[in-house]
N, C-alpha and C positions, 0 to 999 in steps of 0.2 A: 784367316783374318790374322794381321799381326796382333799378338796378345797384347801388347800396351795398348793397339789402339781399341780392341775389345773391352778393356777395361776401363778405358777414358770415360766419363760422362760426356754427354753432348756438350757441343761448343755452346756456352751462354746465348750466343747471338742467333743460335738456330731457334731457342725457346722466345726470343724477343720477335722474330720472323712470324712463328705461329700465332703469337698475340696480335700481330699486325693484322694479319689475314682474318682472325676470328672479328675484330673492330671493324675491318671494310665488310665481312658478309652480314654483319647488323647492320650496315648504312649508316654508322655515326661518323660524323666529321672526326678524321684523326688527326691529332696533334702528336707527332713522333718524335720525343726526346730520348729514344731508347739507342740508336747506335750513333757514332760521332761522324757521321757523313753530310757535311753541310750542303745546304741546297742553294747558297748564292753561286752565281755562273763563274766558272773558271775565268779569269782576267783575259780580255781579248787578246792582249800582247802574247801571252803564254800559247793560246788555240792557234793562234797566226804562226807563231815560231815553230811550232810542230807540224803544221800544214806547209809550212815552206822548206821543211827538212824531209818531207816523204819524198824517197828516190825513187826514180824511174825502175831502177833495178834494186829488187829487196835482197839483200845478203845478211849473213849472219855477224851480229856485233861482237866487237873483239870483248871478251871476258875482263878487262879492266878498264873498260869505259874510254869515251872519246877525251882526247886531252882538255877540250875547251870545257867541259863539264867538271873535270877534275881540278881546274884552275878556277873555275867560278865558285867551287865550294871551298877551297882555299881561301879565297878571296872575302868568302862570306864569313870563314871563322875569322879572319883577321880582323875585319871591320867590327864584327858584331862581340868578339871577346877578347881582342888584341893578341891571337894566337897564331904563331908563324907555322904554317904547314906545307911540307912538299908535296906539291900535287901530282909528281911522278911517282913518289914511295909512300906516302901517308894517307891517302885518299882511294876509296873504292866505291864505284856506284853500285846501289842496290835497288832492288824492287821494293820501294818504302822501307821501314823498319822491320816490319813482320818478317819478311823472308830472313834478313840476318839474324834476329833473335831466335828463330827456329833452327837455324842452320849452326850459330857458333858454337853449341855445345858438342856437337858433332865434329867439330875441328879441333876443341881443346879438351874435352873431357878424357882422362886417363883411366881407364877401368883395370883394376888389379886382374892380372894373369894375361894381359895383353901386350906383356914386354914392357911396360912401363917400371921405371925404376922405383917410384913411389906412387900410391894411390892419390890422384886428383880426380875424384868420381862425384862430387858433390856441386849442385848449382843452387845458390843462395840468392833469395830475393825477399824484398817487402811484400805483406800481405794486408789489405788487398791488393791485387796487382792484375794486371794484364795477364790474361790466361795463357798465352803462349811463352810466357818464361817459364811454366812448368810443363807444357806439351812438347816444346822443344828438347828438353832435358830428357824427359821419360823416352821418347824416341831415339835420343843418343845412348840409352842405356844407363843414365846417370841417376844418381840418388836425388832427392830435391829436399831443402829445408827453407820452409816460409816462415819469415821473421814476423810475427804479429805486430801490427802498428795499429795505432789507435788515436783518438783525439787527445788523450793525455798527455802523449808524447809527439803532437802535432804530426803524426805520421812521419816521422824522422828515422830512419835506420841508422843504428848506432854500432860500431863495431866493438864498443866497449861492452855491451850486453850480450855478446857471443862468446862461446867459449873457445878456447885456442884449438882444441880437438876438431872443431868444426872447420874452423879457419884453415888449418893444415890440410885438410882434405878438400878445401874448394878450390873447384876448378875456375868457375866464373862466378863472381858477385854481381848481380843487376841492380844499380841504382836507377830510379825514374823519376826526376823532378824537372819540371812540374808534375807533380804526382798524379798519375791516373788510377783511380777515379776522384780524388779528393781535392786536388788543385792545390796542394800544400807544396812549400819550397823546402830546399836543404840549404842550412846556414853553412857559410863558408868553412867555419871551424869543421863542420862535419866532415865536408869534402876532404879537408887535411888530414882528418882522423882516417878517414878511407886510404887514403894515399900512404901514410905511414903503415897503415896494416897490410896494403899490399905488399909494400916493400918487404915487410916482415914475413908474410906468410906466401908469397909468390903466386897468388892466384891472379887471373885476368880480371880487371876491373872494368865494367861495361856500364856506361851511363846512356841511357834512354832519353833523349832531349828534344824527342819530337813536338813536344809542345812549347818550347823555350821563348817562341817569339808572340805567344798569347798570354799576356800578363796585363793585368788591370789594377793593381793598387801596388805600393811600395816600389822598390827597386827591382830593375830587370833581372829576371833568373840569370843564374851563372852557369859556364860549362865546367864539367871536369877537367878539360884540358888547361885550363887556367891554374891548377893546382897541381899536376903531373902529367908527364907523357910516358915515361917506361911503364909497361904492362897495363896501359889503359887504352880505352877505346871508346868514342863516344859514336852514336847513331843518331841522324837527323832525317827529316821527312818531309816533304812538300804537300803531304794530303792535306792536313788542316791549314797549315800556315799559308799555302798558296790555291787552296782550291783544287789539288790535283789527286784527289783521292783514287779516281780511275785510271790515272796514267800511272801508278804504281813507281814513284820514283823518290828515292834519297841517298843518302851515303854513309858509308863509314869511315871514321877517321883516327889517327892516333898513332902509336907504337909502329914503327916502320917494320918491325920484325914480325908482329903479330898480323898487319896488314898482308905483308907478303905469304903468310900461312895461310891464312883465309883464301887469299888469292889464288893460290895454288889449289886449295879444296874447290873453291867455286868453278875454276876451269874445267872439273870433271863434270859437273852440271850443265854447264853452258848457258849461267843465268846472269842476263846483264840486260838492263832496259833497252828497247829498241832505239836506234841512233835517233830518229825523229823525236822519240820522248826525251832522250837525252839533250837536243837541242832545246827543248822547251824548258827543262829543268835548268840548264847553264842560263836562260835568260832569268829565269825564276831567282835563282841564287843571287844573281846581279841587280837584281830591282829590288828597291823597297817599298815605292810607293803603294802598290797592290797590297804588299803586306799590312802598312797602316790603314788602308782603307777598309780592309777585311777585318780588322782588330776592332775599329771605330763601330762597325755593325755588330760584332760581339757584345761590345760594351753595352750598346743599346738594349740589345737582348736581355743581357745579365741584368741591368738597371730594371726593367719591367719585371722580370720574374722574381729577383730579390725582394722588391716592395711588396709584391703579393705574398709570396711566402712569408715574410715578417710579418705582414697585416693578418695571415691566417693563424699567427703564433708559434710557425714551424722555424728551428735554428738551423741555419746553414753554415757549415764548417769550412774552414779553408776556401777554397774556390776562388783564390786571388789570382789563378793563373791557370792557364789550361782552357778547355773547351766545355767544362762540365760545372754543375753544381753539385755538391754534397749534403743532401738533406736529411736530417734526423726525424724520423716518423714518430707521429705521436706515442703516448706512453702506452696505451691500451691496445696496438697492433704491432704487427710485423712486417719487415719489407715487403714480403710476397703478398699480404693481406692487403697492405696499403696501395700496392701496385694495382691490384685487383680492382682495388675501390676505384682508383683513378681510370682504370681502362673502361670503367663503367660510363665515364663521360668522355670517352675519346682519348684520353692523355696516356702515351704509352712511355713508362719510364723503366729503368732497369734496376731491379732490386740489388741490394749492396752483396748479398749473399752470392751473388754471380761472380763476385771479383775475391771471395775468399771466406774462410770461416770466421764467426764472430762479428760480423756485418751487417748482422739481421736488423739492426737499427736504422738503418739508412736506405735511401735510395738515390740513384744518380741519374741528372738531366743533362743530356748533351744540347749544347747551344744550337741546334740544328734548324726549328722552324724558323720562318720570317719573323720579323719586328712585329707585323701586323698580327700574326697568328700568337706570338707570345701575350700580346695586349689581349687577345680573345681567351687565352687560355688563364691570364690573371683574373679575369672576371669569373671563369668557370670553375675555378679550382675549388674542389669542397672545402666546406668548413668543418671544424673538428666537432 
């Protein structure tokens, strides 16, 4: 077995599946807030677009993706952020954002002794974090540096708090806002600081923006590409935005040289969504009505749960965007103990420690169950 795989702890969501099975075996009604896989139906126009595009003869898709999808993605970036993107050279379809996050370190990390003129062997990300930032880096042979984030700094990753020696060795720095798991946003001035730091130290700055269209309070989230292009990449996904988690569709966009380099790498793997999925994705990036309808449903779920949690005396931090509520557990318990207590009544949540060290005071709720189920949970949630 690959040594890095052998030394890697089990993927956190595997534990959630085990707990899900335990609840089912007890015959208890399950309210699954563990994994961010919404249960609302994929909009009919997207399902039909995929069906209509299924060919009589199935052939390999081109690794660069179909032009219609790249053009739809560029059009989305223009409408949503006012960013001009060349669909021919600055966009590349991906299997959601997870695939790209896993593979980007293999493309851009430079290990000493591999013929690199200088070491660019470290991947930097904020923690708590999506676990794949670390996993992809380790499989690429890179070092990792997790920047501890917390309530006191609004989970904002700040380059001024990092040593020059780290940023000089950084191959990739990941930003993730709206932040998973906390739902905090990054201020415009912080994006500007990161673009300046990238210009100084030469790392690839990657912004994971897959929750950018799910926002509930204040101004709409921004994109890194509004602040810089050279050395910058953004990742977008249709999973939560359009209810297409099972379709596995997203895109990478930004600096044409970086996109070209990544395109060269991906051609060796042959990974591109099937063209009938790309046809549905092109419609999804073009249509906005289904996005607003889905967000309205998440708003209702959030309102019901927030009211119940506040009534129980629990504090909810951030959570102004994204698919999650970041809840501080009572003082006399830990995240895992509180999650176990909730499972007794069929409520499945993810402990904060699943997303990094120092997060044992929190649990994450994904806005997955139906509105009616959220109302049932509001009544069943244990009191302190």
